[in-house]
C-alpha positions in Angstrom: 94.9 118.4 99.1 96.2 116.8 95.8 95.0 113.4 94.7 97.4 110.5 95.6 97.6 106.8 95.1 99.3 104.5 97.6 99.6 100.8 97.3 101.4 97.6 98.1 101.5 94.2 96.7 103.5 91.6 94.9 104.1 91.1 91.2 106.2 88.5 89.5 107.0 87.5 85.9 104.3 85.7 83.9 105.3 85.2 80.3 101.8 83.9 79.3 100.2 87.1 80.5 99.7 90.0 78.1 101.1 92.2 80.9 104.2 90.1 81.4 103.5 90.0 85.1 101.1 88.4 87.6 100.2 89.2 91.2 98.1 91.3 93.5 98.1 95.0 94.3 96.1 96.7 97.1 95.8 100.4 96.5 94.1 103.4 98.1 93.3 106.5 96.0 92.7 109.8 97.9 90.9 112.9 96.7 89.6 111.5 93.4 86.5 113.7 93.7 88.6 116.8 93.7 90.7 115.6 90.8 87.5 114.8 88.8 86.2 118.3 89.5 89.5 119.9 88.4 89.6 117.9 85.2 86.0 118.6 84.4 86.8 122.3 84.4 89.6 121.6 81.8 87.4 120.0 79.2 88.7 122.1 76.3 92.0 120.3 76.6 91.9 116.8 74.9 94.4 115.3 77.3 92.4 116.6 80.3 89.2 115.2 78.8 90.8 111.7 78.5 92.1 111.9 82.0 88.7 113.0 83.2 87.1 109.9 81.7 89.8 107.6 83.1 89.6 109.0 86.6 85.8 109.0 86.6 85.8 105.3 85.7 88.5 104.6 88.3 86.5 106.4 91.0 83.4 104.5 90.0 85.2 101.1 90.3 86.6 101.9 93.7 85.1 101.0 97.1 84.5 104.4 98.8 85.5 104.9 102.4 85.8 107.9 104.8 88.8 108.6 106.9 89.2 111.1 109.8 88.7 114.8 108.9 86.1 113.9 106.2 88.9 112.6 103.9 87.5 110.4 101.2 89.4 107.5 99.8 88.6 104.7 97.3 90.1 101.2 97.9 91.2 98.9 95.1 92.4 95.3 94.8 93.9 94.5 91.5 94.6 90.8 90.7 96.6 90.0 87.6 96.5 86.3 86.8 99.3 84.4 85.1 97.2 83.8 82.0 96.0 87.4 81.7 93.0 87.4 84.0 92.4 90.9 85.4 90.1 91.5 88.5 89.6 94.9 90.0 87.7 94.6 93.3 86.3 91.3 92.0 85.1 92.7 88.7 86.5 90.8 85.7 88.3 93.2 83.4 90.1 90.4 81.5 89.1 91.9 78.1 91.6 94.7 78.8 94.3 92.1 78.6 93.1 91.0 75.1 93.4 94.6 74.0 97.0 94.8 75.2 98.2 91.5 73.7 101.9 91.6 73.2 103.3 90.6 69.8 104.7 87.1 69.9 
């Protein structure tokens, strides 16, 4: 089964945010383990290596859960504050916003 990401939430404009938006997203990622395995076999490709690192970090930050038929998912809650605060499952990632500051 291919990896997939489903989510729902509400975002709205927030001019003070480096992202230009604020709100909350609840997301569920499925089959991240399989995707990590696939990308790890493609390590000679620089794009795959970057994707491998990103997906591995994403998987680590998720809350694992099992569904029927031994399907594994990872749950995420992303909160984007109006002033640039970023929380992923309660973990403060606000420094990412500083890296993405939009030019004034």
